[in-house]
N, C-alpha and C positions, 0 to 999 in steps of 0.2 A: 459161066455167068451171066444171066440176064443183068440191066440197067439196076444198080441196087439200088435200095431207099436210105442208105446209111452207110456213109464214111467215117471209118476208125482209124487217126492219122497218130502215128507216133514218133516222133524227134529221136533219133539215135545217134549218139556220139559216143566211140569206144566201150559200147553196150553189149559185147559179144559172151561175155557170160551172163547175162540177165535177161537180155533181150528174151531169149526164146520161151522163158516162164509166161513174158507177160505177152506173147501172141498166142500163146498153147491155151491158157487161160480164156482168152478171146475167142479160141475154137472153141470153146466148151461151153456157150452159152447158152440160156433157157430160148434168148431170140431166136426165130428161124435163118438158116444159115446162109441159105439164098439171097438175105436182103439185105446182108451189110457187109461190104469189105474191107477187109485190113491194108492199110498204105505204112508202110515202115520207111521212111521217110532217112537214110544214113547221109549223117552230115560230115560227110570226107573220112569216114576214121579207117585206121591202118589194120584195126585189128579182125576177128572176124564176124563185125556184126552182121553184115548185109547177106552172107552164107547161115547166121543160125537165124535170122529173122526166116529166111526163104525156107529153110529145114520145117522151123515149127509151125509153117503153114499161113506164113503171110502171102496173100493176092497177089501184092506188088512191090518191091524194094525199088524204093527211086534212090540213088546216089547222086549228091551234088558238093558243091564246091562249100569248103566250109562256111557256115554264117551265122550260126549259132542255133540257141532253138526256134527263137524269131523266124529266121529265114526259111530253117526247116520246114514249118506249119504255113508258113505261104507257100511253099513249094506242094506240100501235101494238098492246099488248098485249091490250090492251081489246077491239080490233076485230080481231083477227088470228082467222083460221079454221084454220090449220095446227096439228095436234100438237106438229109442233118447230118453235121460233120462232130462226132464226138473227137476229145483230145486226151489221152491218156500220156502216161511216160514210161518209159522203157523197162525203170526200177518199180513199178505198179504191177499188182496182178488182182484184174478186176475179179470180183466178184461171181456168180455162176448167174445172176440177174439183174448185172450190169449196165447193159444195153437195153434191155426190157425198162428199165427203171429212168435210165438218163432220158431215153425217147419219148415217154408218156407224157409228159405237160405240154410235149408241141400238138396233141391232139388240140390244145387252146391255141387258134390264131395269132394270140396278142404274145403267146412267149417266145422272145428271142433267145433266149437261152436258159443253162440251166448247170447248177453246180452240183457235184456228191461230194463224197466225205473218204480219209482217210481213216482205215483202222492197220493195227501194227500186231504181231504175237510175241516183241521183244522181251525178254525179262531184264532186259538191265535197266538201272533206276532214272538213266536221262532217257531213253526213248520213252519210258511208260511217262516222264513229266512231260515230254512233246506231244504225245498222244493226249493226258488231259488238258494239254495246253489248248489242242485244237476243239476238246469236244465243248471247252467251255464254250467255246466260241461258235461252235455248232447249235448249242443250245439258245441263245442269243438268237442266232439267225432262223433258226425253226419255227420262231415268233412273227417273224418280219413277211406280211404278205409279198413285199419283192427285195431284192439287194441288187447292189453296187458291185459287188465283188464276188468275181468266179478266176478260180485259178487252175489250172489245163491240168492238174494231175489227175481231176475227174471233172469234165465239161463239156458242152454241147452248146452249138448255135446253129442257128441256120446258115447253110452255106450264103445264101443269098446277101444276109446282111456281112460276113465277111468279104465279098467281093467287093460287096459296096462302099465301103469303111478303109477297103487297102491293105485289111489283115492286121499282123500284131508288126509292132514299131522296131526295125532292126536297129535304133539307136539304142536298145538292150541286148549289146553281144555275148552274154552269159546268162543263166538260168539266175533271175533275180526278182524282176517286176514285171516281166513282156508283156504277161498274161493280165494282172491286176490294169496296167493303164490302158490293154484293151477293152476290158470290163468297164471302167470308170469312164473313158472316152464313148463308148455305146449309150451308157447308162446318162451322161450328160446331155447327149441327144433325143432322151426319153424311151428306150426300150425297155422291156418288160424283161428281167429276169429272175429264175428261180431257185429255191433250195433242196434239194433230193436228198434228204439227211440217209436215207435208206438203199440210194448208191454207192457202194462203197465200194474202195480199192485196199489190198495190201498195201503194205507200205517200210520200207525197213530206214528209221529215224535214225536221230545220230545218237549216237550208241553212248558218249563220252563227253563231257562236258566242252572239252577245246574244238571239239565240232562244233558242238551247236552255237560257240559264241562267235568261233569265225563266220559260221553262219547268218547269227546274226549279225554282224557286222557289214558282211557283205549287203544284205538285205538294208539296212538303214543307209549304207552308201548310197544303193538305187533309188528311195524309196523317198531320197531327198529329188532325183529327180522328177519323180510323180507328183511331190506336192508345189513344186517350181510352177506344173501346169495344170495341175489342180488343187489352187491353195485351199478351195471351199473344202477337200476332203483332210486339210491338217485337222478340222473339229470333228473327225469321225467317220467311218464307215460303217459299212454292215457287218464286218467280219474283225475289225482292229480291237483289241483291248482298251474299253475305254477308259481305264486307270493308268496307260500307255503314256500318256503327256505329263499325267502328275509325277510318273514314277521320274521321266526323262528331267523335269524341273528341278524336283526334290535332289536329284541322283548330282545335277550340275550346281545347283547352292550348297550341298555339301562337301562337294570336293572343293569349291571354292573356298568355301569356310574353311575349311581344312587346312587347305595349301596359306589361308591368311593367317591362320594361328599361329605360324610360324613366325611370323613376324609380329602380332600382337596375342597375347594368350588369351584373350577374353573371345575372342573371335571361334574357339572349338565349345562355347557355348552354345551360339548358333550351329555349328556343326552338328553338335550331338541332335539338339533339335529337331536340325532337318532329316539326320538319320531315321530319329523317330517316327518323322510324319512318312518319311519314304517305307519304312516298314506296314503302317496302317494302311497304306493303300494295297499291300499285299494280302491281306487280312479276308478280304473277300473272298479269293482263290481259295486260302488256307481253310477255311471253313468249307467250301464245297468240298474240296480234294480230300477231308479228312476220312468221310464216309467211305470215300472211292478206295484211296490207297497214303497210307499214315506217311510214308517215308519222304512221297512228292512232296506231301504237305508241308514236313518238317525240313524240306531242304529248299522249298519254293522262295522263301524270302533272302536268302545266301545268292542262291542261282540266279535270281531277278535285280539281285543289286549289282551283280556281272554283268549279267545281260545287259542291265541300262546303261552303264559304264560304255561297253563296248559299242553296243547299237546305236549310242547317243555321239561317242567319237565318232561311227561311220556317216553318223546322217547329217552330224555338222562336216565333216569331210565334203562328203557329196552338195552340200549345200553352197560351199566354198568355191568348188570344182567345178559344177554344174550352173552355178547362178554368176559365176563371176571368171575362174580363170578359162574354162574350155570358150566362154562367149571373145576372149582378147586373144 
């Protein structure tokens, strides 16, 4: 292969059973195959990840000491040959026009990065809920001239920009908010990012409530570090649900008043008011989802209440740990 224009980087850890589908899909793109390379960065897996990636048609497989997704992506950028770098995850299956659509915005020299979307074929109720949770955010982003939020299941950057900024921050050792931190950091410097809704990848979302809540708790914990570094983002960004802050506040007050009611029962009236206020924050999504999936619309208020509790706990603990304990 001559020097490619584009490098696709896939960090992979213990992904032997899924990496092949991702790499195979990347080998079946409408984009000319001689213009891109597929680079899998094996993050010290102990299973068949390297062999499966090579067998599926990866151009190169790099094996590194275990560093987490940030370190793996940085190693991929350092080894990449293309001027445009695309990222996806080992559990994603890019659509056949993914590369063409992700790279099209870079015809504009002012565009420094681009973000694509998720799709899923899953029938489970929770997976459908997660997909609609993404889709309502995509609808909001589609109306923005530029964005500040790029997550790496479907992302593209100019390689020179990543080299200049030092890449992903390895202070995020697990899949969490390392990709969002990078986009916040680069957007703060004035770099222009765009949303490409038609550049989609298939993904398997959490199919059970417990999986969903555990993931939200982890995101809350690491999102705390983001807000400590970028306090201006606490007021909102291009991707986050604008109702989320109100839901955290009303949920916290509801729990406090509910607990206080054990000592002084009139506080339970206030708890009821806060619960009602919380439910009101869920109505915009319920109305939007009703035409798309009524089962999701019906369970949304209850799931969102649980999510607010678990993610709020993760966020609170993250603020304490990252903001106070880890510094001392």
